[in-house]
Backbone as CSV, one residue per row, in Angstrom:
resi,resn,N_x,N_y,N_z,CA_x,CA_y,CA_z,C_x,C_y,C_z
1,UNK,12.761,15.230,11.716,12.176,14.827,10.422,12.466,15.891,9.387
2,UNK,12.904,15.475,8.207,13.072,16.429,7.123,11.735,16.646,6.448
3,UNK,11.355,17.903,6.276,10.077,18.254,5.677,10.327,19.153,4.492
4,UNK,9.725,18.800,3.351,9.997,19.547,2.137,8.737,20.142,1.544
5,UNK,7.696,20.254,2.356,6.465,20.850,1.878,6.455,22.331,2.185
6,UNK,5.526,23.046,1.542,5.406,24.468,1.783,4.457,24.733,2.924
7,UNK,3.291,25.311,2.625,2.336,25.648,3.667,1.639,24.402,4.172
8,UNK,1.152,24.448,5.416,0.393,23.351,5.988,-1.066,23.728,6.046
9,UNK,-1.910,22.722,6.225,-3.348,22.935,6.292,-3.763,23.139,7.733
10,UNK,-4.587,24.124,7.998,-5.068,24.338,9.349,-5.917,23.151,9.781
11,UNK,-5.850,22.805,11.078,-6.593,21.656,11.590,-8.080,21.786,11.320
12,UNK,-8.599,23.036,11.305,-10.027,23.234,11.117,-10.477,22.847,9.721
13,UNK,-9.566,22.877,8.729,-9.943,22.556,7.358,-9.362,21.231,6.881
14,UNK,-8.444,20.644,7.636,-7.834,19.383,7.234,-8.814,18.234,7.434
15,UNK,-8.816,17.281,6.499,-9.619,16.078,6.692,-9.086,15.259,7.855
16,UNK,-7.764,15.278,8.025,-7.116,14.571,9.125,-5.969,15.416,9.648
17,UNK,-5.895,15.562,10.962,-4.750,16.211,11.596,-4.293,15.339,12.756
18,UNK,-3.075,14.850,12.670,-2.463,14.066,13.740,-1.475,14.974,14.446
19,UNK,-1.681,15.184,15.744,-0.915,16.171,16.491,-0.022,15.509,17.540
20,UNK,1.282,15.470,17.255,2.304,15.047,18.224,1.917,13.746,18.927
21,UNK,1.531,12.750,18.142,1.055,11.480,18.691,2.225,10.572,19.072
22,UNK,2.141,10.044,20.275,3.074,9.024,20.746,2.270,7.880,21.352
23,UNK,2.796,6.663,21.207,2.164,5.478,21.787,3.252,4.657,22.466
24,UNK,3.007,4.307,23.722,3.964,3.518,24.490,3.304,2.231,24.960
25,UNK,3.962,1.102,24.707,3.502,-0.198,25.184,4.516,-0.724,26.201
26,UNK,4.113,-0.815,27.462,4.981,-1.357,28.519,6.370,-0.719,28.504
27,UNK,6.377,0.600,28.363,7.631,1.331,28.387,8.344,1.423,27.054
28,UNK,7.854,0.693,26.045,8.467,0.721,24.719,7.672,1.645,23.808
29,UNK,8.349,2.617,23.195,7.662,3.574,22.333,7.449,2.989,20.941
30,UNK,6.174,2.804,20.581,5.833,2.336,19.241,5.727,3.501,18.272
31,UNK,5.309,4.667,18.780,5.247,5.901,17.997,5.778,7.035,18.850
32,UNK,6.435,7.990,18.201,7.000,9.111,18.944,6.933,10.387,18.112
33,UNK,6.141,11.350,18.578,6.110,12.669,17.959,5.624,12.698,16.530
34,UNK,4.605,11.902,16.208,4.074,11.883,14.841,3.103,13.045,14.671
35,UNK,3.359,13.878,13.678,2.579,15.105,13.496,2.465,15.399,11.995
36,UNK,1.245,15.354,11.466,1.034,15.655,10.049,-0.437,15.932,9.804
37,UNK,-0.744,16.420,8.606,-2.118,16.711,8.205,-2.372,16.165,6.811
38,UNK,-3.635,15.900,6.518,-4.049,15.486,5.181,-5.183,16.409,4.757
39,UNK,-4.987,17.111,3.656,-5.981,18.063,3.173,-7.125,17.332,2.478
40,UNK,-8.295,17.949,2.375,-9.395,17.340,1.620,-8.949,17.010,0.195
41,UNK,-9.203,15.781,-0.231,-8.848,15.362,-1.577,-7.409,14.931,-1.759
42,UNK,-6.577,15.069,-0.733,-5.167,14.702,-0.847,-4.977,13.208,-0.612
43,UNK,-4.013,12.612,-1.322,-3.613,11.238,-1.040,-2.217,11.275,-0.435
44,UNK,-2.139,10.864,0.824,-0.871,10.798,1.544,-0.430,9.348,1.624
45,UNK,0.741,9.049,1.084,1.313,7.719,1.217,2.058,7.603,2.534
46,UNK,1.985,6.434,3.142,2.689,6.175,4.402,3.541,4.931,4.212
47,UNK,4.861,5.098,4.287,5.768,3.976,4.086,6.765,3.901,5.230
48,UNK,7.433,2.769,5.300,8.446,2.543,6.318,8.710,1.060,6.434
49,UNK,9.861,0.680,6.932,10.180,-0.744,7.071,9.282,-1.418,8.097
50,UNK,9.307,-2.741,8.124,8.548,-3.477,9.134,8.955,-3.004,10.526
51,UNK,7.954,-2.808,11.384,8.227,-2.343,12.730,8.362,-0.840,12.853
52,UNK,8.082,-0.114,11.765,8.226,1.345,11.790,7.102,2.030,12.552
53,UNK,5.983,1.320,12.771,4.859,1.910,13.492,3.669,2.243,12.620
54,UNK,3.675,1.791,11.365,2.595,2.139,10.436,1.239,1.627,10.916
55,UNK,1.183,0.347,11.285,-0.094,-0.227,11.716,-0.578,0.415,13.008
56,UNK,0.336,0.677,13.928,-0.052,1.359,15.168,-0.641,2.725,14.865
57,UNK,-0.029,3.458,13.940,-0.534,4.778,13.580,-1.922,4.682,12.965
58,UNK,-2.134,3.724,12.076,-3.453,3.555,11.466,-4.488,3.208,12.530
59,UNK,-4.109,2.381,13.490,-5.034,2.034,14.566,-5.371,3.246,15.434
60,UNK,-4.402,4.122,15.636,-4.660,5.352,16.388,-5.633,6.243,15.623
61,UNK,-5.409,6.399,14.325,-6.274,7.266,13.519,-7.700,6.727,13.473
62,UNK,-7.833,5.403,13.352,-9.162,4.814,13.166,-9.879,4.488,14.471
63,UNK,-9.206,4.662,15.611,-9.886,4.505,16.887,-9.728,3.158,17.552
64,UNK,-8.846,2.308,17.029,-8.613,1.003,17.642,-7.500,1.049,18.685
65,UNK,-6.767,2.158,18.728,-5.692,2.321,19.697,-5.692,3.762,20.199
66,UNK,-5.747,3.946,21.501,-5.704,5.289,22.083,-4.252,5.756,22.178
67,UNK,-3.935,6.962,21.726,-2.562,7.440,21.859,-2.204,7.692,23.320
68,UNK,-0.942,7.484,23.650,-0.478,7.799,24.998,-0.459,9.306,25.200
69,UNK,0.021,10.017,24.188,-0.032,11.477,24.171,-0.392,11.925,22.760
70,UNK,-0.853,13.164,22.640,-1.201,13.706,21.339,-2.684,13.570,21.039
71,UNK,-3.077,13.989,19.836,-4.493,14.008,19.479,-4.696,13.732,18.000
72,UNK,-5.938,13.352,17.669,-6.347,13.089,16.292,-7.596,13.909,16.006
73,UNK,-7.573,14.653,14.899,-8.711,15.489,14.521,-9.220,15.059,13.153
74,UNK,-10.533,14.905,13.035,-11.182,14.558,11.777,-12.066,15.717,11.351
75,UNK,-11.722,16.350,10.235,-12.512,17.475,9.760,-12.621,18.596,10.770
76,UNK,-11.562,18.798,11.559,-11.562,19.862,12.549,-12.141,19.470,13.893
77,UNK,-12.665,18.244,14.011,-13.253,17.769,15.264,-12.243,16.892,15.993
78,UNK,-12.052,17.145,17.275,-11.143,16.323,18.072,-11.774,14.945,18.263
79,UNK,-11.171,13.939,17.620,-11.711,12.579,17.661,-10.902,11.662,18.569
80,UNK,-9.996,12.209,19.353,-9.054,11.400,20.121,-9.748,10.394,21.026
81,UNK,-10.851,10.791,21.639,-11.550,9.897,22.564,-12.726,9.175,21.911
82,UNK,-12.941,9.383,20.621,-14.038,8.708,19.925,-13.709,7.240,19.693
83,UNK,-14.735,6.402,19.715,-14.571,4.997,19.354,-14.424,4.877,17.841
84,UNK,-14.045,3.682,17.385,-13.946,3.442,15.947,-15.299,3.651,15.270
85,UNK,-16.374,3.230,15.927,-17.718,3.400,15.363,-18.077,4.869,15.241
86,UNK,-17.768,5.649,16.264,-18.053,7.083,16.210,-17.264,7.759,15.097
87,UNK,-16.037,7.337,14.904,-15.226,7.928,13.831,-15.798,7.569,12.461
88,UNK,-16.317,6.352,12.334,-16.950,5.966,11.074,-18.161,6.846,10.789
89,UNK,-18.931,7.150,11.820,-20.092,8.025,11.648,-19.675,9.459,11.332
90,UNK,-18.423,9.795,11.646,-17.910,11.130,11.348,-17.097,11.161,10.049
91,UNK,-17.266,10.131,9.218,-16.717,10.196,7.870,-15.424,9.462,7.621
92,UNK,-15.006,8.575,8.536,-13.781,7.805,8.331,-14.133,6.380,7.927
93,UNK,-13.475,5.876,6.893,-13.635,4.484,6.474,-12.255,3.860,6.352
94,UNK,-12.195,2.537,6.542,-10.892,1.874,6.574,-10.962,0.484,5.958
95,UNK,-9.918,0.120,5.207,-9.708,-1.272,4.837,-8.649,-1.849,5.774
96,UNK,-8.538,-3.178,5.773,-7.595,-3.853,6.659,-6.606,-4.673,5.837
97,UNK,-5.482,-5.029,6.467,-4.476,-5.833,5.775,-5.068,-7.150,5.299
98,UNK,-5.863,-7.781,6.146,-6.578,-8.988,5.761,-7.960,-8.616,5.250
99,UNK,-8.380,-9.204,4.134,-9.686,-8.881,3.565,-10.786,-9.359,4.509
100,UNK,-11.696,-8.454,4.860,-12.798,-8.781,5.767,-14.116,-8.577,5.032
101,UNK,-14.647,-9.663,4.471,-15.887,-9.610,3.706,-16.883,-10.623,4.262
102,UNK,-18.148,-10.455,3.881,-19.161,-11.471,4.158,-19.156,-12.422,2.959
103,UNK,-18.421,-13.522,3.091,-18.179,-14.402,1.947,-19.460,-14.971,1.348
104,UNK,-20.490,-15.173,2.178,-21.713,-15.813,1.702,-22.668,-14.821,1.038
105,UNK,-22.407,-13.519,1.188,-23.238,-12.501,0.552,-22.678,-12.147,-0.816
106,UNK,-23.527,-11.591,-1.667,-23.058,-11.164,-2.979,-22.203,-9.904,-2.847
107,UNK,-21.526,-9.570,-3.922,-20.727,-8.347,-3.959,-21.607,-7.137,-3.646
108,UNK,-22.751,-7.064,-4.305,-23.665,-5.941,-4.098,-24.150,-5.882,-2.650
109,UNK,-24.488,-7.030,-2.076,-24.976,-7.063,-0.697,-23.885,-6.637,0.284
110,UNK,-22.648,-7.042,0.029,-21.544,-6.615,0.879,-21.440,-5.096,0.919
111,UNK,-21.571,-4.475,-0.234,-21.443,-3.018,-0.299,-22.641,-2.343,0.357
112,UNK,-23.838,-2.893,0.148,-25.039,-2.311,0.754,-24.966,-2.348,2.276
113,UNK,-24.450,-3.435,2.832,-24.319,-3.531,4.288,-23.460,-2.388,4.819
114,UNK,-22.362,-2.109,4.131,-21.501,-1.003,4.553,-22.215,0.330,4.411
115,UNK,-22.913,0.519,3.299,-23.600,1.788,3.054,-24.708,2.043,4.069
116,UNK,-25.346,0.973,4.553,-26.438,1.121,5.520,-25.969,1.704,6.850
117,UNK,-24.671,1.671,7.095,-24.163,2.233,8.349,-24.278,3.752,8.373
118,UNK,-24.464,4.360,7.190,-24.541,5.822,7.141,-25.725,6.340,6.328
119,UNK,-26.573,5.446,5.812,-27.684,5.894,4.968,-28.856,4.930,5.091
120,UNK,-30.041,5.396,4.678,-31.204,4.528,4.622,-31.086,3.544,3.478
121,UNK,-32.036,2.598,3.403,-31.921,1.513,2.428,-31.895,2.021,0.987
122,UNK,-32.735,2.988,0.650,-32.794,3.472,-0.729,-31.472,4.121,-1.127
123,UNK,-30.950,4.988,-0.255,-29.672,5.638,-0.555,-28.533,4.630,-0.540
124,UNK,-28.623,3.647,0.351,-27.572,2.633,0.427,-27.468,1.867,-0.886
125,UNK,-28.610,1.548,-1.476,-28.595,0.844,-2.763,-27.978,1.715,-3.852
126,UNK,-28.301,3.000,-3.824,-27.730,3.911,-4.818,-26.223,4.039,-4.633
127,UNK,-25.784,4.155,-3.376,-24.346,4.249,-3.098,-23.632,2.966,-3.522
128,UNK,-24.288,1.824,-3.304,-23.689,0.545,-3.678,-23.522,0.448,-5.188
129,UNK,-24.554,0.851,-5.929,-24.478,0.799,-7.390,-23.358,1.696,-7.910
130,UNK,-23.215,2.853,-7.296,-22.167,3.782,-7.710,-20.784,3.208,-7.407
131,UNK,-20.625,2.632,-6.223,-19.332,2.054,-5.849,-18.976,0.879,-6.755
132,UNK,-19.962,0.075,-7.119,-19.722,-1.033,-8.043,-19.146,-0.525,-9.359
133,UNK,-19.725,0.562,-9.865,-19.276,1.111,-11.143,-17.868,1.689,-11.034
134,UNK,-17.619,2.449,-9.972,-16.321,3.113,-9.821,-15.198,2.095,-9.670
135,UNK,-15.454,1.010,-8.944,-14.418,-0.001,-8.700,-14.386,-1.093,-9.764
136,UNK,-15.209,-0.955,-10.808,-15.187,-1.918,-11.901,-15.722,-3.283,-11.530
137,UNK,-16.708,-3.324,-10.632,-17.250,-4.596,-10.158,-18.715,-4.801,-10.537
138,UNK,-19.250,-3.936,-11.389,-20.678,-4.009,-11.711,-21.064,-5.352,-12.321
139,UNK,-20.172,-5.934,-13.119,-20.499,-7.209,-13.763,-20.413,-8.388,-12.801
140,UNK,-19.965,-8.140,-11.577,-19.867,-9.193,-10.560,-20.807,-8.926,-9.385
141,UNK,-21.772,-8.047,-9.580,-22.644,-7.617,-8.487,-23.341,-8.777,-7.794
142,UNK,-23.717,-9.807,-8.544,-24.493,-10.910,-7.971,-23.644,-12.156,-7.709
143,UNK,-22.328,-11.986,-7.775,-21.400,-13.064,-7.434,-21.142,-13.049,-5.933
144,UNK,-21.067,-14.211,-5.310,-20.759,-14.228,-3.880,-19.314,-13.765,-3.665
145,UNK,-19.124,-13.013,-2.605,-17.810,-12.414,-2.350,-16.725,-13.468,-2.183
146,UNK,-17.079,-14.597,-1.555,-16.092,-15.631,-1.298,-15.570,-16.313,-2.543
147,UNK,-16.299,-16.192,-3.655,-15.877,-16.842,-4.897,-15.111,-15.905,-5.826
148,UNK,-14.912,-14.664,-5.409,-14.189,-13.705,-6.242,-12.692,-14.010,-6.262
149,UNK,-12.013,-13.697,-7.363,-10.544,-13.715,-7.340,-10.042,-12.744,-6.280
150,UNK,-8.842,-13.014,-5.774,-8.326,-12.229,-4.653,-8.226,-10.740,-4.982
151,UNK,-7.808,-10.402,-6.190,-7.700,-8.998,-6.569,-9.040,-8.292,-6.521
152,UNK,-10.101,-8.985,-6.948,-11.443,-8.407,-6.892,-11.920,-8.264,-5.447
153,UNK,-11.528,-9.199,-4.586,-11.882,-9.071,-3.173,-11.254,-7.820,-2.570
154,UNK,-10.026,-7.532,-2.960,-9.360,-6.319,-2.479,-10.118,-5.074,-2.932
155,UNK,-10.542,-5.062,-4.194,-11.288,-3.906,-4.693,-12.668,-3.812,-4.041
156,UNK,-13.267,-4.957,-3.734,-14.554,-4.948,-3.045,-14.422,-4.313,-1.663
157,UNK,-13.333,-4.600,-0.971,-13.123,-3.993,0.345,-13.086,-2.469,0.238
158,UNK,-12.471,-1.963,-0.825,-12.423,-0.513,-1.029,-13.799,0.011,-1.434
159,UNK,-14.527,-0.755,-2.250,-15.877,-0.344,-2.651,-16.787,-0.198,-1.439
160,UNK,-16.630,-1.086,-0.463,-17.420,-0.980,0.764,-17.138,0.343,1.476
161,UNK,-15.876,0.735,1.506,-15.526,2.031,2.102,-16.165,3.176,1.327
162,UNK,-16.049,3.130,0.011,-16.548,4.218,-0.824,-18.051,4.406,-0.659
163,UNK,-18.782,3.305,-0.494,-20.239,3.379,-0.360,-20.677,4.072,0.919
164,UNK,-19.754,4.232,1.868,-20.065,4.933,3.113,-19.952,6.447,2.958
165,UNK,-19.618,6.909,1.739,-19.470,8.336,1.459,-18.510,9.004,2.452
166,UNK,-17.307,8.464,2.594,-16.389,8.978,3.617,-15.684,10.259,3.184
167,UNK,-15.251,11.013,4.173,-14.372,12.151,3.920,-12.914,11.704,3.898
168,UNK,-12.631,10.589,4.583,-11.269,10.080,4.705,-11.295,8.561,4.622
169,UNK,-10.431,7.991,3.767,-10.293,6.540,3.664,-8.869,6.156,4.049
170,UNK,-8.747,5.218,4.977,-7.457,4.633,5.316,-7.357,3.301,4.587
171,UNK,-6.361,3.165,3.726,-6.161,1.925,2.981,-4.912,1.243,3.522
172,UNK,-5.121,0.146,4.249,-4.028,-0.542,4.930,-3.531,-1.701,4.067
173,UNK,-2.447,-1.470,3.343,-1.805,-2.450,2.469,-2.795,-3.103,1.500
174,UNK,-3.486,-2.299,0.691,-4.479,-2.864,-0.233,-3.874,-3.719,-1.339
175,UNK,-2.574,-3.563,-1.622,-1.945,-4.346,-2.687,-1.286,-5.622,-2.179
176,UNK,-1.409,-5.901,-0.882,-0.778,-7.096,-0.322,-1.304,-8.350,-1.009
177,UNK,-0.407,-9.174,-1.511,-0.791,-10.431,-2.140,-1.214,-10.325,-3.590
178,UNK,-1.185,-9.126,-4.164,-1.610,-8.952,-5.552,-0.437,-9.156,-6.505
179,UNK,-0.746,-9.665,-7.703,0.283,-9.749,-8.731,0.402,-8.401,-9.443
180,UNK,1.309,-8.309,-10.388,1.578,-7.022,-11.039,0.341,-6.474,-11.744
181,UNK,-0.376,-7.334,-12.470,-1.571,-6.889,-13.190,-2.648,-6.413,-12.219
182,UNK,-2.856,-7.162,-11.142,-3.862,-6.782,-10.152,-3.489,-5.473,-9.458
183,UNK,-2.194,-5.261,-9.234,-1.748,-4.019,-8.604,-2.015,-2.823,-9.510
184,UNK,-1.791,-3.000,-10.805,-2.092,-1.927,-11.760,-3.586,-1.618,-11.741
185,UNK,-4.419,-2.661,-11.728,-5.876,-2.465,-11.672,-6.275,-1.741,-10.390
186,UNK,-5.635,-2.096,-9.282,-5.926,-1.439,-8.011,-5.573,0.044,-8.082
187,UNK,-4.408,0.352,-8.632,-4.018,1.749,-8.776,-4.996,2.522,-9.633
188,UNK,-5.457,1.898,-10.719,-6.448,2.547,-11.581,-7.747,2.793,-10.818
189,UNK,-8.133,1.829,-9.969,-9.363,1.979,-9.185,-9.250,3.136,-8.200
190,UNK,-8.089,3.273,-7.565,-7.886,4.380,-6.625,-7.910,5.709,-7.368
191,UNK,-7.308,5.751,-8.554,-7.384,6.960,-9.381,-8.839,7.302,-9.697
192,UNK,-9.639,6.283,-9.998,-11.050,6.494,-10.317,-11.810,7.049,-9.123
193,UNK,-11.517,6.542,-7.934,-12.148,7.057,-6.716,-11.842,8.538,-6.539
194,UNK,-10.610,8.904,-6.792,-10.220,10.304,-6.615,-10.912,11.200,-7.642
195,UNK,-11.070,10.714,-8.863,-11.739,11.513,-9.894,-13.214,11.701,-9.584
196,UNK,-13.870,10.651,-9.094,-15.321,10.691,-8.933,-15.773,11.208,-7.573
197,UNK,-14.991,10.941,-6.514,-15.425,11.293,-5.161,-14.447,12.206,-4.419
198,UNK,-13.183,12.109,-4.747,-12.141,12.976,-4.195,-12.082,12.998,-2.670
199,UNK,-12.133,11.839,-2.011,-11.932,11.852,-0.558,-10.453,12.024,-0.233
200,UNK,-10.153,12.417,0.976,-8.777,12.325,1.453,-8.460,10.846,1.650
201,UNK,-7.228,10.447,1.324,-6.827,9.045,1.438,-5.462,8.968,2.104
202,UNK,-5.336,8.047,3.055,-4.029,7.680,3.588,-3.760,6.259,3.116
203,UNK,-2.700,6.097,2.332,-2.361,4.814,1.723,-1.131,4.241,2.410
204,UNK,-1.324,3.157,3.158,-0.223,2.474,3.833,0.131,1.270,2.973
205,UNK,1.367,1.213,2.498,1.661,0.199,1.493,3.158,-0.103,1.438
206,UNK,3.484,-1.404,1.269,4.877,-1.818,1.092,5.328,-1.677,-0.357
207,UNK,4.382,-1.628,-1.291,4.720,-1.479,-2.704,5.075,-0.013,-2.960
208,UNK,6.363,0.287,-2.887,6.815,1.675,-2.981,6.480,2.274,-4.343
209,UNK,6.570,1.476,-5.406,6.261,1.993,-6.743,4.814,2.463,-6.819
210,UNK,3.898,1.712,-6.217,2.491,2.103,-6.211,2.296,3.389,-5.420
211,UNK,2.944,3.493,-4.277,2.840,4.703,-3.456,3.392,5.906,-4.212
212,UNK,4.525,5.730,-4.867,5.124,6.819,-5.639,4.201,7.270,-6.767
213,UNK,3.531,6.319,-7.386,2.642,6.643,-8.504,1.416,7.434,-8.054
214,UNK,0.843,7.069,-6.909,-0.465,7.593,-6.534,-0.426,8.813,-5.616
215,UNK,0.628,8.966,-4.841,0.609,9.926,-3.728,0.873,11.360,-4.159
216,UNK,0.214,12.286,-3.464,0.552,13.705,-3.565,1.761,14.007,-2.683
217,UNK,1.741,13.446,-1.477,2.871,13.537,-0.553,3.058,12.174,0.102
218,UNK,4.241,11.979,0.667,4.562,10.720,1.334,5.185,11.021,2.688
219,UNK,4.715,10.306,3.709,5.304,10.361,5.043,6.068,9.062,5.268
220,UNK,7.316,9.182,5.655,8.153,8.013,5.927,8.351,7.885,7.433
221,UNK,8.017,6.712,7.966,8.265,6.417,9.370,9.472,5.497,9.499
222,UNK,10.232,5.684,10.555,11.344,4.793,10.871,11.452,4.704,12.381
223,UNK,11.391,3.492,12.897,11.483,3.246,14.342,10.466,4.076,15.121
224,UNK,9.260,4.185,14.559,8.159,4.837,15.247,8.113,6.344,15.148
225,UNK,9.077,6.946,14.463,9.137,8.405,14.384,9.145,8.857,12.925
226,UNK,8.627,10.054,12.645,8.670,10.573,11.276,10.112,10.802,10.833
227,UNK,10.429,10.309,9.644,11.766,10.491,9.084,11.773,11.575,8.014
228,UNK,10.738,11.599,7.169,10.673,12.581,6.089,9.236,12.730,5.621
229,UNK,8.921,13.910,5.101,7.602,14.202,4.549,7.796,15.088,3.332
230,UNK,7.269,14.662,2.182,7.436,15.461,0.976,6.750,14.829,-0.214
231,UNK,6.974,15.399,-1.384,6.414,14.852,-2.610,7.132,13.548,-2.953
232,UNK,6.558,12.729,-3.838,7.251,11.499,-4.226,8.672,11.746,-4.735
233,UNK,8.862,12.772,-5.546,10.203,13.057,-6.064,11.158,13.430,-4.939
234,UNK,10.672,14.212,-3.991,11.519,14.621,-2.873,11.874,13.440,-1.978
235,UNK,10.916,12.553,-1.760,11.183,11.370,-0.937,12.156,10.437,-1.641
236,UNK,11.980,10.269,-2.944,12.865,9.387,-3.703,14.318,9.855,-3.633
237,UNK,14.523,11.175,-3.578,15.874,11.730,-3.588,16.419,12.029,-2.192
238,UNK,15.637,11.732,-1.158,16.055,12.054,0.205,17.093,11.038,0.687
239,UNK,18.305,11.472,1.010,19.352,10.513,1.404,19.028,9.743,2.678
240,UNK,18.291,10.371,3.618,17.916,9.658,4.842,16.961,8.510,4.533
241,UNK,16.025,8.760,3.613,15.073,7.719,3.229,15.786,6.607,2.475
242,UNK,16.673,6.981,1.579,17.422,5.986,0.814,18.196,5.073,1.760
243,UNK,18.831,5.665,2.748,19.632,4.880,3.686,18.769,3.998,4.578
244,UNK,17.614,4.525,5.003,16.803,3.819,5.990,15.820,2.830,5.383
245,UNK,15.405,3.082,4.128,14.292,2.276,3.640,14.371,1.899,2.174
246,UNK,14.447,2.885,1.286,14.306,2.587,-0.133,15.466,1.766,-0.674
247,UNK,16.668,2.089,-0.254,17.834,1.408,-0.797,18.315,2.090,-2.061
248,UNK,19.586,1.975,-2.338,20.183,2.675,-3.472,19.575,2.221,-4.783
249,UNK,19.354,0.914,-4.948,18.828,0.408,-6.215,17.450,0.968,-6.509
250,UNK,16.562,1.002,-5.473,15.225,1.538,-5.674,15.281,3.010,-6.019
251,UNK,16.155,3.751,-5.352,16.232,5.187,-5.578,16.700,5.504,-6.983
252,UNK,17.546,4.620,-7.570,18.092,4.901,-8.889,17.235,4.343,-10.011
253,UNK,16.236,3.515,-9.673,15.421,2.891,-10.719,14.428,3.872,-11.296
């Protein structure tokens, strides 16, 4: 893997440290030698073509898939054997490719349910109100989630994460299915989260322009292995990335 960063963050201070993770399914390697860190407040973009191993990696980080080898550390704590629920209690929150909401509950109630997983009712309500404001959903607080436009449903999924007061948020293709205007709104919402709460974020996304806009650094996966790690400008100019994923036209745009 080509790496263009300077110093690395020690595992004890990193919000996330993935150490030499490999995953094998029936003899087939889905991930091989994945090793990186995410500092507190950093947004790391994760890109790669279909089948690169992005979803498997997110499942390993969030506790839905046990690595064959390697380890995952959250805030300096070895979380490799923790369940997804235990990791959530240790400050990890995640969105999914498919929106998972309680359609019959209001926007506010959806967020409160998430907040209750880490706080009492009074604090949960306060966290919900704050998340509504940050994600620009306050005027829809009493609207049922199932009746929201799709772009608002995507932002609601992120608001639910934010209300859990996480140290690390995994955003799994949050722009999937959004039009250009909705994608811009989503990017603005993520910027707002960083200004107000500054959690570490791992953004897994096919929209390369959005990843380039938001990320501090980007990790590129190809065929289950790290291909490159660097700033957006460094990734854009990396010939291996251009050949494997971005394409000449994207790199020159």
